[in-house]
C-alpha positions as CSV (number, residue, x, y, z in Angstrom):
1,X,-14.0,-3.8,-12.4
2,X,-14.8,-5.2,-8.9
3,X,-18.4,-6.0,-9.8
4,X,-17.5,-7.5,-13.2
5,X,-14.8,-9.9,-11.9
6,X,-14.4,-12.5,-9.2
7,X,-10.7,-13.3,-9.1
8,X,-8.7,-10.3,-10.3
9,X,-6.9,-8.4,-7.5
10,X,-7.5,-4.7,-7.9
11,X,-6.2,-1.5,-6.4
12,X,-5.1,2.1,-7.2
13,X,-1.5,1.0,-8.0
14,X,0.0,3.7,-5.8
15,X,-1.6,6.6,-4.0
16,X,-0.1,8.9,-1.4
17,X,-1.0,10.3,2.0
18,X,0.6,13.7,1.3
19,X,-2.2,14.8,-1.0
20,X,-5.0,12.8,0.6
21,X,-5.6,12.7,4.3
22,X,-5.2,9.2,5.8
23,X,-8.9,9.1,6.8
24,X,-10.0,9.8,3.2
25,X,-7.7,7.1,1.9
26,X,-9.0,4.6,4.6
27,X,-12.6,5.4,3.7
28,X,-12.1,5.0,0.0
29,X,-10.0,1.8,0.5
30,X,-12.8,0.4,2.6
31,X,-15.4,1.0,0.0
32,X,-13.4,-0.8,-2.7
33,X,-12.4,-3.6,-0.4
34,X,-16.1,-4.2,0.4
35,X,-16.8,-4.3,-3.4
36,X,-13.9,-6.7,-4.0
37,X,-13.6,-8.9,-0.8
38,X,-10.1,-10.4,-0.4
39,X,-9.1,-9.0,-3.8
40,X,-8.2,-5.3,-3.0
41,X,-4.5,-4.2,-2.6
42,X,-3.9,-0.7,-1.5
43,X,-0.6,0.7,-2.9
44,X,1.0,3.6,-1.0
45,X,4.0,5.7,-1.9
46,X,5.7,8.9,-0.9
47,X,4.0,10.9,-3.7
48,X,7.1,12.0,-5.5
49,X,5.7,12.5,-9.0
50,X,2.1,13.2,-8.0
51,X,3.0,16.2,-5.8
52,X,5.5,18.1,-7.9
53,X,3.1,20.5,-9.5
54,X,1.0,21.2,-6.4
55,X,3.8,22.6,-4.3
56,X,3.5,19.7,-1.8
57,X,6.5,17.8,-0.7
58,X,6.7,14.0,-0.8
59,X,6.4,12.0,2.5
60,X,9.5,11.1,4.3
61,X,10.1,7.4,5.2
62,X,8.9,7.9,8.8
63,X,5.8,9.8,7.7
64,X,5.0,7.0,5.2
65,X,5.5,4.4,7.9
66,X,3.2,6.4,10.3
67,X,0.6,6.6,7.6
68,X,0.7,2.8,7.0
69,X,0.3,2.2,10.7
70,X,-2.6,4.7,11.0
71,X,-4.3,3.2,8.0
72,X,-4.1,-0.3,9.5
73,X,-5.6,1.1,12.8
74,X,-8.4,2.9,11.0
75,X,-9.2,-0.1,8.8
76,X,-9.4,-2.3,11.9
77,X,-11.9,0.0,13.5
78,X,-9.5,1.5,16.0
79,X,-9.5,5.2,16.9
80,X,-6.6,7.3,15.6
81,X,-5.9,10.8,17.0
82,X,-5.3,13.7,14.6
83,X,-4.5,17.0,16.4
84,X,-6.5,15.9,19.5
85,X,-9.5,14.7,17.5
86,X,-10.2,11.0,17.3
87,X,-11.2,9.5,13.9
88,X,-12.7,6.0,13.5
89,X,-14.2,4.1,10.7
90,X,-17.6,2.7,11.6
91,X,-18.4,-0.9,11.0
92,X,-14.8,-1.6,10.0
93,X,-14.2,-4.9,8.2
94,X,-11.0,-6.8,7.4
95,X,-8.3,-4.5,6.3
96,X,-7.0,-4.9,2.7
97,X,-3.4,-5.8,2.0
98,X,-1.1,-2.7,2.0
99,X,1.8,-2.6,-0.4
100,X,4.4,0.2,-0.3
101,X,6.1,1.5,-3.4
102,X,9.8,1.7,-2.7
103,X,13.2,2.2,-4.4
104,X,15.7,3.3,-1.8
105,X,17.1,1.1,1.0
106,X,15.4,2.9,3.9
107,X,12.0,2.8,2.2
108,X,12.5,-0.9,1.2
109,X,13.4,-1.8,4.8
110,X,10.4,0.1,6.2
111,X,8.1,-1.7,3.7
112,X,9.5,-5.0,5.0
113,X,8.6,-4.0,8.5
114,X,5.1,-2.7,8.1
115,X,3.6,-3.6,4.7
116,X,2.2,-6.7,3.3
117,X,4.2,-6.4,0.1
118,X,6.3,-4.0,-1.9
119,X,5.9,-2.4,-5.3
120,X,9.2,-1.9,-7.1
121,X,10.2,-0.4,-10.4
122,X,12.3,-2.5,-12.8
123,X,16.0,-2.7,-12.3
124,X,17.7,-4.5,-9.4
125,X,14.4,-6.1,-8.4
126,X,16.1,-9.1,-6.6
127,X,18.3,-6.8,-4.5
128,X,15.3,-4.5,-3.7
129,X,13.2,-7.5,-2.6
130,X,16.1,-8.8,-0.5
131,X,16.4,-5.4,1.3
132,X,12.7,-5.3,2.0
133,X,12.8,-8.9,3.3
134,X,10.2,-10.0,0.9
135,X,12.5,-11.7,-1.6
136,X,14.9,-14.6,-1.4
137,X,17.4,-14.7,1.4
138,X,20.2,-12.2,0.7
139,X,23.7,-13.7,0.6
140,X,25.1,-14.0,4.2
141,X,22.0,-12.8,5.9
142,X,18.5,-14.0,7.1
143,X,15.3,-12.8,5.6
144,X,13.7,-10.0,7.6
145,X,10.2,-11.5,7.5
146,X,8.2,-14.1,5.7
147,X,5.0,-13.4,3.8
148,X,2.2,-15.5,2.3
149,X,1.3,-12.8,-0.2
150,X,3.2,-12.0,-3.3
151,X,6.2,-9.9,-2.5
152,X,6.0,-7.6,-5.5
153,X,3.2,-6.1,-7.6
154,X,2.7,-4.9,-11.1
155,X,-0.3,-3.4,-12.8
156,X,-2.0,-3.2,-16.1
157,X,-4.6,-0.8,-17.4
158,X,-7.8,-2.6,-18.3
159,X,-11.3,-1.6,-19.4
160,X,-14.4,-3.6,-19.7
161,X,-15.9,-3.9,-23.1
162,X,-19.1,-5.4,-24.5
163,X,-17.0,-6.8,-27.4
164,X,-15.3,-10.2,-26.8
């Protein structure tokens, strides 16, 4: 998809840091971001549905926030300590946009603090964007932050075909 297009933004929709170590996610994200410069969006979530069958638990809000911050550091080429061992991505380039999948108010607020955008499911979208600070000003209160990137994301499954 990255090689066959020039304008479409691409990404994994939502992945999680509970089943994949943050260094593995950073490395994979970097590879796709290099193949699609300025077009890759990394979606992160708690891993609710993806983890149920593996006996793993979903990430708590604080763990997801720490994961986003660690990813940003790794993608910037900074060292990040894991159990006393420092990890670093060599030849780091510009970090891709990171969107956080969120539904509840605490996760939405966290996304507004640390993410470039938020991925929400349908239903109460305006309220969810207002809580994250990515949407229009909520009644009686200021926006939490401004953003130049789209505040919400959706996805579609595509495939490349020789037929037109």
